[in-house]
C-alpha positions as a Markdown table, in Angstrom:
| # | Residue | x | y | z |
|---|---|---|---|---|
| 1 | Met | -4.4 | -19.6 | 61.9 |
| 2 | Asp | -4.3 | -16.1 | 60.6 |
| 3 | Thr | -1.5 | -15.5 | 58.1 |
| 4 | Ile | -0.2 | -12.7 | 55.8 |
| 5 | Ser | 1.7 | -13.6 | 52.6 |
| 6 | Leu | 5.4 | -13.0 | 52.5 |
| 7 | Leu | 4.9 | -11.2 | 49.2 |
| 8 | Ser | 1.8 | -9.5 | 47.9 |
| 9 | His | 2.7 | -10.0 | 44.2 |
| 10 | Ser | 0.2 | -12.2 | 42.4 |
| 11 | Ser | 2.5 | -13.2 | 39.5 |
| 12 | Pro | 5.9 | -14.9 | 39.6 |
| 13 | Ala | 7.0 | -12.6 | 36.8 |
| 14 | Ala | 6.3 | -9.4 | 38.7 |
| 15 | Val | 9.4 | -7.3 | 39.1 |
| 16 | Ile | 10.3 | -7.0 | 42.8 |
| 17 | Ala | 13.7 | -5.4 | 42.5 |
| 18 | Tyr | 16.4 | -4.0 | 40.2 |
| 19 | Arg | 20.0 | -4.8 | 40.8 |
| 20 | Ala | 22.6 | -3.0 | 38.6 |
| 21 | Gly | 19.8 | -2.3 | 36.2 |
| 22 | Val | 18.7 | -6.0 | 35.9 |
| 23 | Pro | 15.2 | -6.8 | 37.1 |
| 24 | Val | 14.6 | -9.5 | 39.7 |
| 25 | Thr | 11.2 | -11.2 | 39.6 |
| 26 | Ala | 9.2 | -12.3 | 42.6 |
| 27 | Gln | 9.9 | -15.9 | 41.7 |
| 28 | Gly | 13.6 | -15.1 | 41.6 |
| 29 | Phe | 13.5 | -13.5 | 45.0 |
| 30 | Leu | 11.7 | -16.5 | 46.6 |
| 31 | Ser | 14.2 | -18.8 | 45.0 |
| 32 | Asp | 17.1 | -16.8 | 46.4 |
| 33 | Ala | 15.4 | -16.9 | 49.9 |
| 34 | Glu | 14.7 | -20.6 | 49.8 |
| 35 | Leu | 18.3 | -21.4 | 48.8 |
| 36 | Leu | 19.7 | -19.2 | 51.6 |
| 37 | Ala | 17.2 | -20.7 | 54.1 |
| 38 | Arg | 18.5 | -24.2 | 53.4 |
| 39 | Ser | 22.1 | -23.1 | 54.1 |
| 40 | Leu | 21.5 | -21.4 | 57.5 |
| 41 | Pro | 22.7 | -23.1 | 60.7 |
| 42 | Ala | 20.5 | -24.2 | 63.5 |
| 43 | Gly | 20.4 | -20.9 | 65.5 |
| 44 | Gly | 17.0 | -19.3 | 66.0 |
| 45 | His | 18.2 | -15.7 | 66.1 |
| 46 | Val | 20.0 | -13.9 | 63.2 |
| 47 | Leu | 22.0 | -10.6 | 63.2 |
| 48 | Asn | 21.6 | -9.6 | 59.5 |
| 49 | Val | 24.3 | -7.0 | 58.7 |
| 50 | Cys | 24.2 | -7.3 | 54.9 |
| 51 | Thr | 25.0 | -3.9 | 53.5 |
| 52 | Asp | 23.4 | -4.7 | 50.1 |
| 53 | Arg | 19.7 | -4.0 | 50.6 |
| 54 | Tyr | 18.5 | -6.8 | 48.3 |
| 55 | Arg | 20.7 | -9.3 | 50.2 |
| 56 | Phe | 19.3 | -8.1 | 53.5 |
| 57 | Ala | 15.8 | -8.6 | 52.2 |
| 58 | Val | 16.6 | -12.1 | 51.0 |
| 59 | Gly | 18.0 | -12.8 | 54.5 |
| 60 | Leu | 14.9 | -11.5 | 56.2 |
| 61 | Ala | 12.7 | -13.6 | 54.0 |
| 62 | Ala | 14.8 | -16.7 | 54.7 |
| 63 | Cys | 14.4 | -16.1 | 58.4 |
| 64 | Leu | 10.6 | -15.6 | 58.1 |
| 65 | Met | 10.3 | -18.8 | 56.1 |
| 66 | Thr | 12.2 | -20.8 | 58.7 |
| 67 | Gln | 10.8 | -19.1 | 61.8 |
| 68 | Arg | 14.0 | -17.5 | 62.7 |
| 69 | Ile | 14.1 | -14.1 | 64.4 |
| 70 | Ser | 16.0 | -11.1 | 63.0 |
| 71 | Leu | 17.8 | -9.0 | 65.6 |
| 72 | Leu | 18.0 | -5.2 | 64.9 |
| 73 | Pro | 20.4 | -3.6 | 67.5 |
| 74 | Pro | 21.0 | 0.2 | 67.6 |
| 75 | Thr | 24.7 | -0.2 | 66.9 |
| 76 | Leu | 27.3 | -2.9 | 66.3 |
| 77 | Thr | 29.8 | -1.9 | 68.9 |
| 78 | Pro | 31.7 | -4.7 | 70.7 |
| 79 | Glu | 29.7 | -4.0 | 73.9 |
| 80 | Val | 26.3 | -4.3 | 72.1 |
| 81 | Ile | 27.5 | -7.5 | 70.4 |
| 82 | Arg | 28.4 | -8.9 | 73.8 |
| 83 | Gln | 24.9 | -8.0 | 75.1 |
| 84 | Leu | 23.3 | -9.6 | 72.0 |
| 85 | Lys | 25.2 | -12.8 | 72.6 |
| 86 | Ala | 24.0 | -12.9 | 76.2 |
| 87 | Phe | 20.5 | -12.2 | 75.1 |
| 88 | Ala | 20.4 | -14.8 | 72.3 |
| 89 | Pro | 23.3 | -17.3 | 72.8 |
| 90 | Asp | 22.2 | -19.2 | 69.6 |
| 91 | Ala | 22.5 | -16.1 | 67.4 |
| 92 | Phe | 24.7 | -16.0 | 64.3 |
| 93 | Cys | 25.7 | -13.2 | 61.9 |
| 94 | Leu | 24.6 | -13.1 | 58.3 |
| 95 | Thr | 27.0 | -10.9 | 56.4 |
| 96 | Asp | 28.1 | -10.0 | 52.8 |
| 97 | Asp | 31.4 | -8.5 | 54.0 |
| 98 | Arg | 34.3 | -11.0 | 53.9 |
| 99 | Asp | 36.2 | -8.8 | 56.3 |
| 100 | Cys | 33.4 | -8.6 | 58.8 |
| 101 | Gly | 34.9 | -8.3 | 62.3 |
| 102 | Ile | 31.7 | -9.0 | 64.4 |
| 103 | Asp | 32.6 | -11.5 | 67.2 |
| 104 | Met | 29.8 | -14.0 | 66.5 |
| 105 | Pro | 29.5 | -17.2 | 64.3 |
| 106 | Gln | 29.2 | -15.9 | 60.7 |
| 107 | Val | 27.4 | -17.0 | 57.6 |
| 108 | Gln | 28.6 | -15.4 | 54.4 |
| 109 | Phe | 25.9 | -14.5 | 51.9 |
| 110 | Ala | 26.8 | -16.3 | 48.7 |
| 111 | Glu | 25.3 | -15.3 | 45.3 |
| 112 | Arg | 23.8 | -18.4 | 43.7 |
| 113 | Pro | 22.2 | -18.8 | 40.3 |
| 114 | Thr | 18.4 | -18.4 | 40.6 |
| 115 | Val | 16.4 | -21.5 | 39.8 |
| 116 | Gly | 13.8 | -20.3 | 37.3 |
| 117 | Asp | 11.5 | -23.3 | 37.0 |
| 118 | Ala | 10.6 | -23.7 | 40.7 |
| 119 | Ala | 6.9 | -23.9 | 41.6 |
| 120 | Trp | 5.2 | -20.6 | 42.4 |
| 121 | Ala | 4.1 | -20.7 | 46.0 |
| 122 | Val | 4.3 | -17.6 | 48.2 |
| 123 | Pro | 4.8 | -18.6 | 51.8 |
| 124 | Glu | 2.1 | -17.7 | 54.3 |
| 125 | Ile | 3.6 | -16.3 | 57.6 |
| 126 | Pro | 1.5 | -16.5 | 60.8 |
| 127 | Val | 0.6 | -13.1 | 62.1 |
| 128 | Thr | 1.7 | -14.1 | 65.6 |
| 129 | Gln | 5.2 | -15.2 | 64.5 |
| 130 | Ile | 7.9 | -13.0 | 66.0 |
| 131 | Ala | 9.7 | -11.6 | 62.9 |
| 132 | Ala | 12.2 | -9.2 | 64.5 |
| 133 | Ile | 13.4 | -7.9 | 67.8 |
| 134 | Ile | 14.1 | -4.2 | 67.7 |
| 135 | Phe | 16.4 | -2.8 | 70.4 |
| 136 | Thr | 16.3 | 0.7 | 71.8 |
| 137 | Ser | 19.3 | 3.0 | 71.7 |
| 138 | Gly | 20.6 | 1.9 | 75.1 |
| 139 | Ser | 20.6 | 5.4 | 76.6 |
| 140 | Thr | 19.5 | 3.8 | 79.9 |
| 141 | Gly | 22.6 | 1.5 | 79.9 |
| 142 | Ile | 21.3 | -1.6 | 78.2 |
| 143 | Pro | 19.4 | -1.7 | 74.9 |
| 144 | Leu | 15.8 | -2.9 | 75.6 |
| 145 | Pro | 14.2 | -5.5 | 73.3 |
| 146 | Tyr | 10.9 | -5.0 | 71.6 |
| 147 | Arg | 9.4 | -8.0 | 69.9 |
| 148 | Lys | 7.6 | -7.3 | 66.6 |
| 149 | Thr | 5.2 | -9.9 | 65.1 |
| 150 | Trp | 4.9 | -10.4 | 61.4 |
| 151 | Gly | 1.3 | -9.3 | 61.6 |
| 152 | Arg | 2.1 | -6.0 | 63.4 |
| 153 | Leu | 4.9 | -5.2 | 61.0 |
| 154 | Ala | 2.9 | -5.9 | 57.9 |
| 155 | Arg | -0.1 | -3.9 | 59.0 |
| 156 | Cys | 2.1 | -1.0 | 60.0 |
| 157 | Val | 3.7 | -1.0 | 56.6 |
| 158 | Arg | 0.3 | -1.1 | 54.8 |
| 159 | Asn | -0.9 | 1.8 | 56.9 |
| 160 | Gly | 2.3 | 3.7 | 56.0 |
| 161 | Ala | 1.8 | 3.0 | 52.3 |
| 162 | Ala | -1.6 | 4.5 | 52.4 |
| 163 | Arg | -0.3 | 7.6 | 54.1 |
| 164 | Leu | 2.5 | 7.9 | 51.6 |
| 165 | Gly | 0.1 | 7.6 | 48.8 |
| 166 | Val | 1.7 | 4.6 | 47.2 |
| 167 | Ser | -1.2 | 2.2 | 47.6 |
| 168 | Asp | -3.0 | 3.2 | 44.5 |
| 169 | Gly | -1.6 | 0.5 | 42.2 |
| 170 | Ser | 0.6 | 3.0 | 40.2 |
| 171 | Pro | 4.3 | 2.7 | 39.8 |
| 172 | His | 6.3 | 4.6 | 42.4 |
| 173 | Thr | 9.9 | 5.3 | 43.3 |
| 174 | Leu | 11.5 | 4.8 | 46.7 |
| 175 | Ile | 14.7 | 6.5 | 47.6 |
| 176 | Gly | 16.5 | 4.7 | 50.4 |
| 177 | Thr | 19.0 | 6.9 | 52.2 |
| 178 | Val | 19.1 | 4.9 | 55.4 |
| 179 | Pro | 20.4 | 1.4 | 55.9 |
| 180 | Ala | 18.1 | -1.6 | 55.8 |
| 181 | Gln | 18.8 | -2.2 | 59.5 |
| 182 | His | 17.4 | 1.2 | 60.5 |
| 183 | Met | 13.7 | 1.1 | 61.4 |
| 184 | Tyr | 12.7 | 3.4 | 58.6 |
| 185 | Gly | 14.8 | 1.6 | 56.0 |
| 186 | Phe | 13.6 | -1.7 | 57.4 |
| 187 | Glu | 9.9 | -0.8 | 57.1 |
| 188 | Phe | 9.9 | 1.3 | 53.9 |
| 189 | Thr | 12.6 | 0.0 | 51.7 |
| 190 | Val | 12.6 | -3.7 | 52.7 |
| 191 | Leu | 9.1 | -4.6 | 53.9 |
| 192 | Leu | 6.8 | -2.1 | 52.0 |
| 193 | Pro | 7.9 | -3.2 | 48.5 |
| 194 | Arg | 7.2 | -6.8 | 49.3 |
| 195 | Thr | 4.1 | -6.7 | 51.4 |
| 196 | Asp | 2.3 | -3.9 | 49.8 |
| 197 | Gly | 2.5 | -2.9 | 46.2 |
| 198 | Ala | 2.8 | -3.4 | 41.5 |
| 199 | Gly | 4.8 | -1.3 | 39.5 |
| 200 | Ala | 8.5 | -0.9 | 39.4 |
| 201 | Cys | 10.5 | 1.6 | 41.3 |
| 202 | Arg | 14.2 | 2.2 | 41.6 |
| 203 | Ile | 16.5 | 3.4 | 44.3 |
| 204 | Ala | 19.3 | 5.6 | 42.8 |
| 205 | Glu | 22.4 | 3.5 | 43.4 |
| 206 | Arg | 24.6 | 6.6 | 43.6 |
| 207 | Leu | 22.9 | 7.6 | 46.9 |
| 208 | Arg | 24.3 | 4.5 | 48.8 |
| 209 | Ser | 26.5 | 1.7 | 47.7 |
| 210 | Ser | 24.1 | -0.6 | 49.4 |
| 211 | Ala | 21.0 | 0.6 | 47.5 |
| 212 | Cys | 19.2 | -1.6 | 45.2 |
| 213 | Ala | 16.0 | -0.9 | 43.2 |
| 214 | Leu | 12.8 | -2.1 | 44.7 |
| 215 | Ser | 9.3 | -2.5 | 43.3 |
| 216 | Val | 6.0 | -1.5 | 44.8 |
| 217 | Ala | 3.5 | -4.2 | 43.9 |
| 218 | Gly | -0.3 | -4.2 | 43.9 |
| 219 | Cys | -1.6 | -3.2 | 47.3 |
| 220 | His | -4.4 | -4.5 | 49.4 |
| 221 | Pro | -7.1 | -2.1 | 50.7 |
| 222 | Val | -6.0 | -0.5 | 54.0 |
| 223 | Pro | -8.6 | 0.5 | 56.5 |
| 224 | Pro | -8.5 | 4.1 | 57.6 |
| 225 | Leu | -7.1 | 5.1 | 61.0 |
| 226 | Asp | -9.8 | 4.7 | 63.6 |
| 227 | Thr | -9.5 | 7.7 | 66.0 |
| 228 | Lys | -12.8 | 7.1 | 67.8 |
| 229 | Pro | -10.9 | 5.8 | 70.9 |
| 230 | Leu | -9.3 | 9.2 | 71.2 |
| 231 | Asp | -12.6 | 11.0 | 70.9 |
| 232 | Ser | -14.1 | 8.6 | 73.5 |
| 233 | Ala | -11.2 | 9.3 | 75.8 |
| 234 | Gly | -12.1 | 13.0 | 75.8 |
| 235 | Met | -9.5 | 14.3 | 73.4 |
| 236 | Thr | -10.4 | 17.4 | 71.4 |
| 237 | Tyr | -10.7 | 17.5 | 67.6 |
| 238 | Asp | -7.7 | 19.8 | 67.2 |
| 239 | Thr | -5.5 | 17.5 | 69.2 |
| 240 | Ile | -6.6 | 14.5 | 67.2 |
| 241 | Lys | -5.7 | 16.5 | 64.0 |
| 242 | Gln | -2.2 | 17.2 | 65.5 |
| 243 | Leu | -1.7 | 13.5 | 66.3 |
| 244 | Thr | -2.8 | 12.3 | 62.9 |
| 245 | Ala | -0.4 | 14.8 | 61.3 |
| 246 | Leu | 2.3 | 12.9 | 63.2 |
| 247 | Asn | 1.2 | 9.7 | 61.3 |
| 248 | Ile | 0.2 | 7.8 | 64.4 |
| 249 | Thr | -0.6 | 4.1 | 63.9 |
| 250 | Gln | -3.6 | 2.2 | 65.3 |
| 251 | Pro | -1.6 | 0.6 | 68.1 |
| 252 | Glu | -0.5 | 4.1 | 69.1 |
| 253 | Val | -4.1 | 5.3 | 69.1 |
| 254 | Ala | -4.8 | 2.6 | 71.8 |
| 255 | His | -1.8 | 3.8 | 73.9 |
| 256 | Leu | -2.8 | 7.4 | 73.6 |
| 257 | Ala | -6.4 | 6.7 | 74.6 |
| 258 | Thr | -5.2 | 4.8 | 77.7 |
| 259 | Ala | -2.9 | 7.7 | 78.6 |
| 260 | Arg | -5.7 | 10.3 | 78.1 |
| 261 | Gln | -8.2 | 8.2 | 80.1 |
| 262 | Gly | -5.7 | 8.1 | 82.9 |
| 263 | Gly | -5.6 | 11.9 | 83.0 |
| 264 | Phe | -2.8 | 12.8 | 80.7 |
| 265 | Ser | -3.6 | 16.1 | 79.0 |
| 266 | Asp | -4.1 | 16.6 | 75.3 |
| 267 | Ala | -1.0 | 18.8 | 75.0 |
| 268 | Asn | 1.2 | 16.2 | 76.8 |
| 269 | Cys | -0.1 | 13.4 | 74.6 |
| 270 | Val | 1.1 | 15.3 | 71.6 |
| 271 | Gln | 4.4 | 16.1 | 73.2 |
| 272 | Ala | 4.9 | 12.5 | 74.2 |
| 273 | Val | 4.4 | 11.3 | 70.6 |
| 274 | Gln | 6.8 | 14.0 | 69.4 |
| 275 | Ile | 9.4 | 12.8 | 71.9 |
| 276 | Tyr | 9.1 | 9.2 | 70.7 |
| 277 | Arg | 9.2 | 10.3 | 67.0 |
| 278 | Gly | 12.5 | 12.1 | 67.8 |
| 279 | Arg | 14.0 | 8.7 | 68.8 |
| 280 | Asn | 12.4 | 6.9 | 65.8 |
| 281 | Gln | 10.3 | 4.8 | 68.2 |
| 282 | Pro | 6.6 | 4.0 | 68.2 |
| 283 | Phe | 4.7 | 5.5 | 71.2 |
| 284 | Asp | 3.9 | 2.5 | 73.4 |
| 285 | Ala | 3.8 | 4.0 | 76.9 |
| 286 | Gly | 0.1 | 4.4 | 77.5 |
| 287 | Asp | -0.1 | 1.9 | 80.3 |
| 288 | Asp | 3.1 | 3.2 | 81.9 |
| 289 | Ile | 1.7 | 6.8 | 81.9 |
| 290 | Ala | -1.6 | 5.7 | 83.3 |
| 291 | Gly | 0.1 | 3.8 | 86.1 |
| 292 | Leu | 2.3 | 6.7 | 87.0 |
| 293 | Leu | -0.7 | 9.0 | 87.1 |
| 294 | Arg | -2.5 | 6.6 | 89.4 |
| 295 | Ala | 0.5 | 6.8 | 91.7 |
| 296 | Gln | 0.2 | 10.6 | 91.8 |
| 297 | Val | 3.3 | 11.3 | 89.7 |
| 298 | Ser | 2.9 | 14.7 | 88.1 |
| 299 | Glu | 2.4 | 15.1 | 84.3 |
| 300 | Glu | 5.5 | 17.4 | 84.2 |
| 301 | Thr | 7.6 | 14.6 | 85.7 |
| 302 | Ile | 6.2 | 12.0 | 83.3 |
| 303 | Val | 7.1 | 14.2 | 80.3 |
| 304 | Glu | 10.6 | 14.5 | 81.7 |
| 305 | Leu | 10.8 | 10.7 | 82.1 |
| 306 | Ala | 9.7 | 10.3 | 78.5 |
| 307 | Lys | 12.5 | 12.7 | 77.4 |
| 308 | Leu | 15.0 | 10.6 | 79.4 |
| 309 | Asn | 13.7 | 7.4 | 77.8 |
| 310 | Glu | 12.9 | 6.2 | 81.3 |
| 311 | Leu | 9.4 | 4.9 | 80.7 |
| 312 | Gly | 8.9 | 1.3 | 79.7 |
| 313 | Leu | 10.7 | -1.1 | 82.0 |
| 314 | Ser | 11.7 | 1.7 | 84.4 |
| 315 | Ala | 8.1 | 2.9 | 84.9 |
| 316 | Gly | 7.1 | 0.1 | 87.2 |
| 317 | Glu | 9.9 | 1.0 | 89.6 |
| 318 | Met | 9.1 | 4.7 | 89.4 |
| 319 | Glu | 5.5 | 3.9 | 90.2 |
| 320 | Ala | 6.5 | 1.8 | 93.3 |
| 321 | Met | 8.9 | 4.6 | 94.4 |
| 322 | Arg | 6.1 | 7.2 | 94.3 |
| 323 | Leu | 3.7 | 4.8 | 96.2 |
| 324 | Ala | 6.4 | 4.4 | 98.8 |
| 325 | Gly | 6.2 | 8.2 | 99.4 |
| 326 | Leu | 9.3 | 9.3 | 97.5 |
| 327 | Ser | 8.9 | 12.6 | 95.8 |
| 328 | Asp | 8.9 | 13.4 | 92.0 |
| 329 | Ala | 12.2 | 15.2 | 92.5 |
| 330 | Ile | 13.9 | 11.9 | 93.7 |
| 331 | Leu | 12.3 | 10.0 | 90.9 |
| 332 | Leu | 13.8 | 12.4 | 88.3 |
| 333 | Glu | 17.2 | 12.4 | 90.0 |
| 334 | Val | 17.3 | 8.6 | 89.8 |
| 335 | Ala | 16.1 | 8.6 | 86.2 |
| 336 | Arg | 18.7 | 11.2 | 85.1 |
| 337 | His | 21.5 | 9.1 | 86.6 |
| 338 | Arg | 20.3 | 6.0 | 84.9 |
| 339 | Ala | 19.8 | 7.7 | 81.6 |
| 340 | Ala | 23.4 | 8.9 | 81.7 |
| 341 | Gly | 24.6 | 5.4 | 82.7 |
| 342 | His | 25.8 | 6.6 | 86.2 |
| 343 | Pro | 25.4 | 4.7 | 89.5 |
| 344 | Val | 22.6 | 5.7 | 91.8 |
| 345 | Leu | 20.6 | 4.2 | 94.7 |
| 346 | Ala | 17.8 | 1.9 | 93.6 |
| 347 | Gly | 14.2 | 2.8 | 94.3 |
| 348 | Ala | 13.8 | -0.1 | 96.8 |
| 349 | Ser | 16.9 | 1.1 | 98.7 |
| 350 | Leu | 15.6 | 4.7 | 98.8 |
| 351 | Ala | 12.3 | 3.5 | 100.1 |
| 352 | Asn | 14.0 | 1.4 | 102.8 |
| 353 | Leu | 16.0 | 4.5 | 103.9 |
| 354 | Lys | 12.8 | 6.5 | 104.1 |
| 355 | Asn | 11.3 | 3.8 | 106.3 |
| 356 | Ala | 14.4 | 4.1 | 108.5 |
| 357 | Gly | 13.6 | 7.7 | 109.1 |
| 358 | Val | 16.0 | 9.4 | 106.6 |
| 359 | Arg | 14.6 | 12.7 | 105.5 |
| 360 | Glu | 13.4 | 13.6 | 102.0 |
| 361 | Leu | 16.2 | 16.2 | 101.4 |
| 362 | Thr | 18.8 | 13.8 | 102.5 |
| 363 | Leu | 17.5 | 11.1 | 100.2 |
| 364 | Leu | 17.5 | 13.6 | 97.3 |
| 365 | Glu | 21.0 | 14.7 | 98.0 |
| 366 | Leu | 22.2 | 11.0 | 98.1 |
| 367 | Ala | 20.6 | 10.5 | 94.7 |
| 368 | Arg | 22.2 | 13.7 | 93.4 |
| 369 | Arg | 25.6 | 12.6 | 94.5 |
| 370 | Gly | 25.2 | 9.3 | 92.7 |
| 371 | Val | 25.8 | 7.2 | 95.7 |
| 372 | Pro | 25.8 | 3.6 | 94.3 |
| 373 | Asp | 23.3 | 1.1 | 95.4 |
| 374 | Ser | 26.1 | -1.1 | 96.7 |
| 375 | Gln | 26.3 | 1.3 | 99.7 |
| 376 | Ala | 22.6 | 1.1 | 100.6 |
| 377 | Ser | 23.0 | -1.6 | 103.3 |
| 378 | Ala | 25.9 | 0.3 | 104.9 |
| 379 | Ile | 23.8 | 3.5 | 105.0 |
| 380 | Ile | 20.9 | 1.7 | 106.7 |
| 381 | Ser | 23.2 | 0.0 | 109.2 |
| 382 | Tyr | 24.8 | 3.4 | 109.9 |
| 383 | Arg | 21.4 | 4.8 | 110.5 |
| 384 | Lys | 20.4 | 2.0 | 112.8 |
| 385 | His | 23.4 | 2.8 | 114.9 |
| 386 | Gly | 22.1 | 6.3 | 115.5 |
| 387 | Ala | 23.7 | 8.3 | 112.7 |
| 388 | Thr | 22.0 | 11.6 | 111.9 |
| 389 | Asp | 21.1 | 12.7 | 108.4 |
| 390 | Ala | 24.0 | 15.2 | 108.5 |
| 391 | Gln | 26.4 | 12.4 | 109.5 |
| 392 | Ile | 25.1 | 10.2 | 106.7 |
| 393 | Leu | 25.7 | 12.9 | 104.2 |
| 394 | Ser | 29.2 | 13.5 | 105.6 |
| 395 | His | 30.1 | 9.9 | 105.6 |
| 396 | Phe | 28.7 | 8.6 | 102.3 |
| 397 | Ala | 29.8 | 9.9 | 98.9 |
| 398 | Pro | 30.1 | 8.4 | 95.4 |
| 399 | Leu | 32.8 | 5.7 | 95.1 |
């Protein structure tokens, strides 16, 4: 089984963090993680909301060591917490705030004296182990889960270290200005100092009360980004340069090559990555774009769907709608309503109405009005009883 070490530090005495000016060794960090791991309840999913960055990192390590999955939602609103509990009923909350109001079983992070004479053995984590589930912003109504394996996260961080120029074995300083739960904070101030790096670096504690000093230990060689798939897909040299300037990763290269081979233009490939970067999301819509293009959805419409964050799970329905003969204009109207969290007729219902003889302009107007899908069967029945398009528009409006 392929594995990647939880820590890249070769010595138990290597400094992995500074807390209030006091160094924490790699051995101390592992001891803290092992002690916490033994105190965790049985649940397999953990919402780690520790505001202290070191405590968050210890919590993450404890989860990896015990094959628990860390949940990283976009916010901690009561509605998102409710959705998390429905998604993972066994989840519990790890917190260092005694006044934490999250409605979920809680485990308080307790500081314990580090055991200094424990055996030095760095855990090996399978590359296929699900380390975290990252949720989208929820602009489509419900945050969508993206499962991240340990192998993918570790390799992504190593690629990032090379691009940041911190994989040369020299001491470097990381300034963390975003929380550990944010994707950038998660990758670059929690994972990078532990999976790639050997000198000491500090985060200025005055920047954030949660900041702690981290160390970048000796790095492993990182293979350069392979852009040959982009070249093979017909992408120009200038476009590849633009994309590499956006710090694309190897998985993103594969998605871009798929989109380009499907007929997506160079310019739109660049624009799509920029759109995803604006949401702090990796570009992973290559298959979705290729499928929409096969269904004769225009590139302009696909770009608008990307802006609305309506690729991903919604792309399959959009593809089916287009294959059913519904226009791009209807696809976009449905997508706009969903992105805003407003009701709208479902793709299958619109296709059924089209099969019942309802005209394109009428379907578009029903979508524009935000007629909810709960009225679809009534509209079809009304049509079967001889109602004209004008009568349908006169009779049906948003609830």
